[in-house]
N, C-alpha and C positions, 0 to 999 in steps of 0.2 A: 133468740137475740143475735143480731148480726155481729160478727167479730170485728174488732177495730181495724181500720185501714192503716197500714204501716208503709212508710217510705223505707225501703230496704236497699242497702248499698253494699255490694261486695267488691272490694278493691284488690286486684291482683297485680302481679308484676308486669303483665302485658295488656290486661284489659280490666275494665270496670263494668260490673253489671248493676243496673239501676232498675228498681221495680216498685210498683204500688201493688200491695197484695194483702190478703187476709188469710190465705191458706194455699196449699199446692194447687187445689182446683179453683182457686179464686185469685189468679194473677191478672189484674186489670190492665197493667202496663209493664213492659219490660224493654229495656234498651241497653245495648252494649256500646261502651266508649273505650277508645284506646287510652292506655296509661301513658301520658306524656310527662311533661314537667308539672309539678304540683299546682301552681296557680292556674294554668290552663285546664288541667284535669278537674279541679274543684269547680271552676266556672262551668264546664260542660255538664257536670253533675247537677248543678243548680238549674241550668237551662232545661235539662231533661225533666227534672222533677216539677219545675214550674209548669212546663207544657202539659205534663201528665195530670197535674192537679186541676188545671183549668177544665179538663175533660171529665175526670173521674171523681173530683171532689178533694177536699183537703185531707191530707194525712194527719192522723192523730198522734203519731210518734215517729221518730226517725231512728233507725238502727244501722250501725256500720259494722261490717266484718272485714277487717283489713289484714294485709300482709304486715309482717312485723320486722323487727321487734317494735312493740308499741307499749306506752305507759298506760296501764289499765287501773291505776289506783285513783279513785275519785278524789282522794285527799291531796293528791300531788298537784303541784303547780303546773306540771307538764302532762296532766291527764289528757289522753286522746292524741298524744304526739308520737309520731314515728321517731325512734331513737337512732341508733347506728344500724343502718341497713345496707346490704350490698347493692340495693337499687339506686343507681346514680341519680343524684339530685334530690333524693327524698329524705335523707337523714335530717333530723330536727324539724320535720314538717308537722304542723298542727293540722290534723284532718278534722277532728271533731268540732272545735270551736267555730270555725268559719261557717260550717253548715248549720250548727245549732243556732248560732246568732242570726243567721239569715232567715231560717224558717220559723224560729221562735216556737218550737214544740218540744216536748220531752224527748231527750236524745240519749243514746247509749252506744258504747263501742266495745268490741272484743276482737279477737283475732278471727280471720276468715275461717280457719280450720275449727276453732271452737264453735263458731256459728254453724258450720257444716255438721259437726257432731250433735249440736243441739237440735238441728233440723231432723237428723236421723233419729234422735231420741224421742222426738215428738211424733214423727210420721213415717219413720223408715226402719232400718235394720236394727236400731238400738231401742225401739219402742218396747216397753215392758222390762227393760234391762236397767239395773242400777249401776253396772260397771261396763265400760266400753272404751275403746281407743279408736282414734281416727287419724289416718295419715293422708295427706294430699300431696301428690307427686306431680308437679307442674314445672314451671320455670324454676322455682325453688321447691323446697320440701318443708312442710309444717306439720304439726301434730297437736291433737287435743286429747284430753283425758276426762272421762266421766267416772267419778268414784262416789259410791253411795248416793247416786242420783244427782250429784252436783258437779259442775265443771270445776276442774282444779285450777286454782290460782295460788301462787305462793308469793315470794318476793317479787316475782314477775309471772309471766305465763309460760307454759311448757315450751321448750325449744327442741322438740324431738328431731327436727331436721338437722340439728347440729350435734347429735350424738356421734361419737367416734365409731367408725367401723373398721374392720380389719381388711386391708386390700387383698383381693384374690391373688394367689401366687402368679397367675398368668396375666394379670392386669398391671401394665406399666404406667397407667395414668396416675398423675400425682394428685388429682383433685382440683376443683376450680373454686372452692370457697376462699374468698380473700382473707378470711379470718382464721380458718382451721385446716384448709387444704382437704385432707381426706375424711371429712365428716360425711354423714349420710347425704346431705345436700350437695357437697362437693363431689361425691362419687356417683350419685344416682338421680340427680335432678334432670329436668329437660335440658338445662344449660350444660350440665356435665355430659349428657349424651351427645349434644351438638359439638362440644369442644373435643370430645374423645374421637368421634366418628366422622365429624365434618358434615353431618346431616341432622335434621330435626327428627324427633321420634317418629312422626307419622310418615317419614320418608324412608324408614328402615324396613327391610323385608321381614316377614313374619319369622323366618328361620335365621335371621342375622345373629351372630354371636353376641351382640349387644344385650339380648334379652336374658341370656344365662347369667351374665354379670349383673344385670339389673336385678334379677330375682335373688341373686346371692346377697346383695346389699340390703334389699328390702326384707329378706328373710332374717338377716342379722338384726334389723330393727325390730321385727316382730318378736324375735327371741329375747332381745333386751327388754322389751315391754313386758313379756311374759314373766321374766324373772324379777322385775321391779314392782309392777302394779298389775298383777295378773288380771287382765280384763276378761269378761265373758265373751267378747267378740272384738275382732279387729277389722275395721272398715278402711279400705284403701281406695281413694278416689283421685281425681286430678287428670289433667290432659294426657300425661304419659300412660295412665292406666286404661286408656281407650284401647290399648293393646291387650285384648282379652286373654291372649295366650300367657300373659304374665301370672295370672292368678294360680293356675295349677303348678307352674314352675316355682312360685313363692311357697306354696303349701308344701311341695315336695322337699324343697331345700330347708324350710323351717323344721319339718319333721326330722330331717337328717341332722340338723344342728342340735336338736334335743337329745339325740342318741338314746332314746327310750326313757329319758327322765321326764317326770310328771305323767300322771295317769288319769288326768281329768277326762271324762267322757267327751267333753266338747272338742278335745284334741284327738283322742284315740279313736273315737267313733264317728265324729261329725266335723272333721277338719274342713270339708267343703263349705260348711256353714259357719265356720269360725273365722276364716280370713275371707272377706267378701267385698264386692263393690257396693257403693251406696245405693240404696233403693231409690232415692230421689235424684240420682245422677248429678248432672250439672246444676240442678236447682237446690242442692243441699244447703249451701251457705246462705243463699237468699232466703230460704225458708227458715233457717235458723235465725236470721235477722228479724224475720216476722215474729218469731217466738220471743226474741229479746225485746222487741218493741211492745208487744202485747203485755209482757211481764212488767215492764217499767211503768206502764200505765196504771197497774194495780197499786203502785206506790203513791200515786197522786190522788 
């Protein structure tokens, strides 16, 4: 039986990915849109999906993985709305309702990083695992948690990008988060890299001192996750993590922070497979949206 066709939308700080897909090997349509102001961005999403459905058939559900913070409580009057975000012009923006009302199909929303974790749980590094964590390091930083096979939602969604980190003694950068200064996002996001060094991540040399500092802050984040919600695996993706030299640096610094504490074999014997890149790469969040859409159809 053919899997349902899902309209998958991943909204990021600088770009939007739109797709019609059933699985990683069945992406019938994909288009990238620049993230501009809300009204124009939502219009471009509608145009892209309308065009795609004329060619590939009508989607059976729509799923959105968005940057946040976002209201994810279906009982809330502001369900599907971006709340207070550093992204200029996007605070108090309703993402879900305009698209749901336009396409008139079952619709669901979650964070982009929760979607990425769900994609990895279905088809990637977290498959067969009940507990895992995902960090995405791009323009901003977000995180998701899978515990006992379910994505974690509490009063809101996890805000792992805003955990506080300890500044490196040789780092004079005050942080760029407008809310917290030296939180993880404020110190280690793509925006932080640009503000600290004057260049984008992909413009920095492989041996640039930026990467030692970046590894320090991301290792602190992994350490914090290990102490609070010990995952079986930590997956780190996002545009900044295209710098592959970061993974061994993060593992080394993470091990140093532990100082011999915790003797789980996943850490002591298999650290190379404990902190890893996403198997699905840049498709992780879109594929998680596909999973979300297919799951919501089972409720109808």
